[in-house]
VEXTOR-612356 format. One record per residue (C-alpha): residue in three letters; x, y, z. Coordinates in pm, whole numbers, plus 50000, padded with zeros to 5 digits. Layout:
// residues N
ALAXYZ
...
// end
This chain:
// residues 530
MET478884486111145
PRO480004478910783
SER480954504310560
GLY478564516710273
ASN479404506109911
HIS480934528809689
LEU478394554209497
PRO477724536909173
PRO478604558408846
HIS475924579808665
GLY475544572708308
GLU474094593908050
THR470344592607999
SER467674609107800
SER464544624207932
LEU460804617307899
SER458074641607943
PHE454734641908113
THR452004663208296
LEU452254664708656
ASP449334679008852
GLY448684702808550
VAL452394711008491
ALA454824700008212
VAL457724680508365
GLU460724661308231
VAL462624634108426
PRO465484610508336
ASP464514580008129
ASP466574560008360
GLY464344527008332
GLY462704535508686
THR459064534908801
LEU456644561808821
LEU457174561609202
GLY460844569109158
ALA460294597208919
LEU457904611909155
ARG459804609609454
ASP463494609109365
HIS463464633309048
LEU460524657409119
GLY460024661009480
VAL456594645109538
ARG456134633909878
SER452424626409866
ALA452974594609683
LYS454384569209961
ASP456664538609927
GLY455224512910175
CYS456004479610000
SER457784493509643
PRO457944473409421
GLN455484448509532
GLY452474467909411
GLN450274456609699
CYS449774483609971
GLY448254512809776
CYS450154537009946
CYS451424551909612
THR448134553909393
VAL448244582009154
LEU445694590108874
VAL447144584608504
ASP444994600208273
GLY442164600208547
GLN442674562508638
PRO444184551608956
ARG447444534308934
VAL450064520109163
ALA453014539809066
CYS455704518609218
VAL454944491108956
THR454234516308669
PRO457214519808457
ALA457934557908409
ARG458214550608052
ARG454534541608009
ILE453304574008124
ALA455594595007893
GLY453084623307724
ARG449994612607978
ALA448534632608280
VAL449414624008601
THR447554637508917
THR448434633309288
VAL446484639209569
ASP448024673409582
ALA446014685409275
LEU442484665309333
PRO439904693209329
ASP438164677109639
ALA441174667209834
GLY440484694510076
ARG436784679210151
TRP438104646010200
ALA441014657110418
ASP438004670510651
ALA436184642810636
PHE438954616810727
CYS439764640311023
ALA435924644611119
THR435804604211127
GLY439274596711253
GLY439854579910928
SER443604588610937
GLN446174581011204
CYS449774582511074
GLY448414593910749
PHE450624572110570
CYS448444550610369
THR445684575110332
PRO447004598810022
GLY446684569709781
ILE443434558109937
VAL441814593309919
VAL442944593809551
ARG441414559309462
LEU437824569909664
SER437844602709481
ALA437994585209149
ALA435294561309266
ALA433294587909411
ALA433694606109069
GLY432364573908883
GLY429004579909037
ARG428504550209270
HIS427984560509625
ASP427034532009787
ARG428934513310075
GLY429884484509844
ALA431654507009606
CYS433654521609877
GLU434654487809986
ARG435654475809650
ALA437874504709592
LEU439574496609896
LEU440574460309802
ALA443634477409648
HIS444544492909979
LEU445894481110324
CYS445704502410615
ARG447014491810943
CYS445744518911184
THR442124525711160
GLY440034493811119
TRP438844506110802
GLN435324518410941
PRO436394554611010
ILE437564552410644
VAL434274542610506
ASP432594566710755
ALA434714592310581
TRP433394583510248
GLU429854584710349
LEU430384618910475
VAL431804630310141
VAL429444612009899
ALA426394624710114
GLY427354661210004
ASP426774678210338
ALA429074704410465
VAL432014685310681
GLU433204705310989
PRO436244683111126
TRP436554702711444
ALA433104708611553
GLY432784703811919
ARG436234692811955
ASP440064705212036
ARG443134702111825
ALA445264698612124
ALA443204674612300
ALA443154652611976
ALA446744655011935
ARG447264645512317
ARG445054617012284
ALA446494603311958
SER450194604612103
ILE448954585912423
GLU447444558212191
GLY450344558411943
ALA452894560012223
SER454854590112033
PRO453994622311937
GLN451204627011679
ALA449574651411454
VAL445774652211393
GLU445034677011132
PRO443134671410798
GLU446454674510594
VAL447784642710785
ALA445364624510571
LEU446824641610226
GLY450334625610338
ARG451604660510507
ALA452914644710841
PRO456914648010873
PHE457674613810789
ALA461514608510788
ALA461914597610419
ASP459814631110322
THR461814656210510
ILE465354647710381
PRO467594676110339
SER468974685810003
GLY471834664109869
CYS470814636110070
LEU472154602409970
LEU469844571310006
ALA471204538010197
VAL469704502810176
PRO470614471610325
ASP472644450710081
ALA473034411410069
ALA476574412010266
GLY475164426210588
GLY476394461110495
TRP474754493010307
ALA474514502209976
VAL474294538709913
GLY473154559609591
GLU471894592009504
THR468374578609435
LEU466624549609606
ALA466544533509277
ALA470314534809246
ALA470784521109595
ARG468554492509532
ALA470464483309235
ALA473814485909406
ALA472434461709694
GLY471794436509441
LYS469204417909632
VAL466354397409463
GLN462664410709504
GLY460814388309751
ARG457784368709678
ARG454814352909889
SER455654314309956
THR453254286109969
VAL454504276110297
ALA452364266810579
SER452934289010856
PRO452054267311187
PRO453014278811558
PRO456784271111595
ILE456824257411960
GLU455604225212089
LEU452984226312375
PRO454624215412720
ALA453724182712852
GLY450684182213068
ASP446954173413122
TRP445814209713046
ALA442104223313049
LEU443194249412803
ALA446074250712541
LEU447304280212288
ARG449834281412041
THR450714313511859
SER452424317011527
TRP455244341511407
VAL453124375211338
GLU454074405711127
PRO453324440411262
ALA453034452510900
TYR453124490410979
LEU453134505410650
GLU455574531910679
THR459014510010694
ASP461764521010907
ALA463744551510791
SER465844577510948
TRP468144604810782
CYS471244622110951
GLU473414654510879
PRO477254644010934
GLY478034652511302
GLY474404656111357
GLN471394636511535
PRO469354611411338
SER465744618511271
THR463104598411483
THR461464566511319
LEU458454573211492
ALA457604605611268
ASN454044603311302
GLY453304566511383
GLY453984545111678
ALA454264512111463
PHE452664490311764
GLY456124491811918
GLY457874479011630
LYS460284505411594
VAL460974510511970
ALA464534496811902
SER465014503011523
PRO468754502711433
LEU468094527211129
PRO468894560011334
ALA472244549111409
ALA472884531711063
ALA472124567810922
GLN474324585811187
ASP477254561911086
LEU476964564910702
ALA476504603310724
GLY479634604710877
ARG481394579410657
HIS480174597210353
GLY480504635010455
ARG476984642510344
PRO473234638810474
VAL471984601010450
LEU468734584510437
ALA468674549910583
LEU465904530610451
TRP464334493510508
SER462464479410218
ARG459024459110300
GLU461344430810280
ASP463724442910514
ALA461134451510759
THR459814418810741
ARG463124398510779
LEU464604421411044
GLY462144438011244
PRO460704423911551
LYS457764399711594
ARG455724393211896
PRO457214360912072
PRO455204330511975
LEU454254308012249
ALA452674274212320
ALA450874275012686
GLY448784251312891
VAL446954256113196
ASP444594236813405
ARG441244246113562
GLY442814265013871
GLY444674288213627
ALA448154271513686
GLY450514263813383
VAL453424263013178
VAL454314288412901
ARG457094279712642
VAL457844313412458
ALA460384326312210
ARG463364342912439
ALA462304382212462
GLY463584403212763
GLY460904411412986
ILE458274385312851
ALA457884367213156
ALA456934397213339
HIS454304405813091
LEU452914368713078
ARG452554369313441
SER450704404313454
ILE447494392613400
PRO445504384013747
GLY443884346513788
LEU446624329713637
ASP449864310113788
LEU452314305313498
ASP455574289213476
VAL457404306713203
GLU460174290613011
GLU462064312612736
VAL463384290612451
ASP465484297412172
VAL463364298211848
HIS464904297611496
GLY463474330211336
PRO463294367911330
PRO463704387611644
ALA461424385911892
ALA460524418312123
VAL458024424112395
ASP457464459912299
LEU454884448112015
ARG451394458612087
ALA450344439812442
ALA452754411612339
GLY452464384212622
TRP449894396912833
ALA447214396212554
GLU448254359912514
ALA447794355912899
ALA444204373112883
LEU443254350312627
LEU443714321412861
ALA442024336413143
ALA439084346812954
GLY439094309912830
LEU439014297713155
SER436244319413254
GLY434164310612962
ASP432314339112963
PRO431644354812617
GLN431944390612762
VAL435644397612825
THR437124426713031
VAL440684434813027
THR442664459813230
ASP445994469413059
PRO448604462913341
PHE450974487213253
THR448424516913172
GLY445234510313365
GLY443274514413043
ARG440414492713028
ALA438074475712773
THR435394451112755
ALA434604431812436
ARG431674406712323
LEU430564396412009
ASP426834406411873
GLY426294383211579
GLY429124396311328
THR429464429311534
ILE432154436311797
ALA430654453512070
LEU433664471912253
ARG433474494612546
VAL436684514812649
GLU437724532912967
ALA440614553712908
GLY440384580713166
ALA439904615713041
VAL438394610612685
LEU440194642012575
ASP438954635212192
GLU436304607212144
VAL436924605511748
VAL440494597511763
LEU440014573012081
ARG437164554911888
SER439474553311581
TYR442454540711766
CYS440344512011938
THR438374502311613
GLY441904497111468
ALA442994477111774
ALA439794456211701
HIS440984451111361
GLN444204441711443
ALA442934415311713
LEU440804401011494
GLY443314392411229
TRP445684380011489
VAL443204356011601
THR441904345011298
THR444174349110985
GLU447654367211029
ALA450974346711034
LEU454144347810875
ALA455954317310733
VAL459084307410891
ALA461434281610772
PRO462764255411018
ASP466284272710989
GLY464724306011067
GLU464484322110722
VAL461494340510684
LEU459424330310359
ASP456624354410335
LEU457944387410238
THR455154404510045
VAL452674426710242
ARG449624408310112
SER451114378010257
PHE450594385810625
GLY446994378510655
ILE445864413010730
LEU441664417010689
ARG440754437610386
ALA437824462610470
VAL435254437610308
ASP436594413410580
MET436474435110887
ALA433564430811135
ARG431584460811247
VAL432964474511543
ASP430704497311810
VAL432914513712056
GLU431214528912366
VAL433604555112520
VAL433154559812891
ASP433894595013031
GLY436784592513301
GLY435764632313376
GLY438854646413558
ALA440984612213577
GLU444284611013396
PRO444324600613032
VAL445564567112971
ARG446034544212659
ALA443254522212623
SER443824508912251
ASP446134481112392
ALA443434467112623
ALA440794469012327
PHE443294448112134
ALA443404420912408
ALA439824422612489
VAL438684417712123
ALA441134391112082
ALA440164371612381
ALA436524374812285
VAL436714361911937
TRP438974334112055
VAL436304324212337
ALA433494326712086
GLN435154301711848
GLY435654278912120
CYS439204284112211
PRO441144264411960
THR444644255312040
ASP446654270711755
LEU446444311111597
PRO445824320911348
THR442264299911399
GLY441434304410980
ARG437944310611086
LYS435534337711016
LEU433044356011276
ASP429614339511267
PRO427544364111084
// end
């Protein structure tokens, strides 16, 4: 691994003062952002860095003189003498946290501190209808919940009734269900919605250096994230105006049904991060979020371990949003054709294990050709990669608007159909353990499935360069764009609990594709019929 850069020298700087959560504070006037002042200089971890400095995900939202502001694009100098309020000091934060826990409105808990800040401000403005909530959420992205549980939490809070997050529920069972669905250890508590899960970038030890990739394939290291990014010398990424057609041509043949998929960004909001002490073991990148399989083979723990040994100090290795987009794995794009009997050919971007995934859905006889495609890395670890695409083909051949999919690896089962603009979803996951958590994960899977089929794509140049680098360029559906999801949970009694959200993803995607007439290319660019 290339060695880290020398640490940049420190210069003398003046300071600026403001009030933070009711307490007077002072930070260096180093030309940085409010988010940098909060996280690097004041140790405030509730404001999250999901896209800095793009100002597009809303995870770092705080109040400045009572008004919501995105901290990562707010110069610290502009808040001199003003009052900054984080989620930690909101007088109604506990009520919001209870409501999010009660509805499943928080899963990993990375985006929700900023969402709670803005919803609290919106509710204080006196408008309590669903439209007021959806307008407030326009400034935010959530990749986990599918938005509906967040809107449900809003309605609980503004109704003014008592909120009991654990009525009829068991904490340990809820955490177990979340860990099954997230494929990594998960916490389920009200405080998660306030950003207090153990994310790697929030739990760094004292004296930790920050490291980010530089432009030469190595690492730039600094005492703060701003210093490390300055040393890296990279230019902020932008959204392109380039189209993002599927990159693989269809195999030749007289097909009854054809499907081509594009590059798609998994877009987990907490970018890869890991810290390590010299001679120690690196922290996991899966602190409280499974990242839909996108962090299974993350290189960040090894980088943190290597850099800590080189510098003799703890080091946090961190990807920016652009780094995650350029370097992180994507579900393998493919081009497939099948005949009426289910026999066909699939040409798919090379990824270990993808052929077995494609062949795991009954009713198809697929000849799989793995091909080299210029572009970001492709991985079979992404949510239902390969077998969800095969499920679309099987459903398209059937033509049945109600689609049932069984996860070939966990046995979880889901049935989806469209009822006007509503997605009706039935899930079988063995022992339910916690219905709130299971509903939340399946609603989030439905959101991701609908986006995958209709809007999500990543522009990649013919030479493989990733061109869309801002989080809003990936096509993720906003709250106002999301269909309602009605989830029916089947109680499996004493059966072993299994993951069902991946089956929900595949079933919803297939039902939407069939309802839209099985167009060849994804994304279709079409909305659901009302």
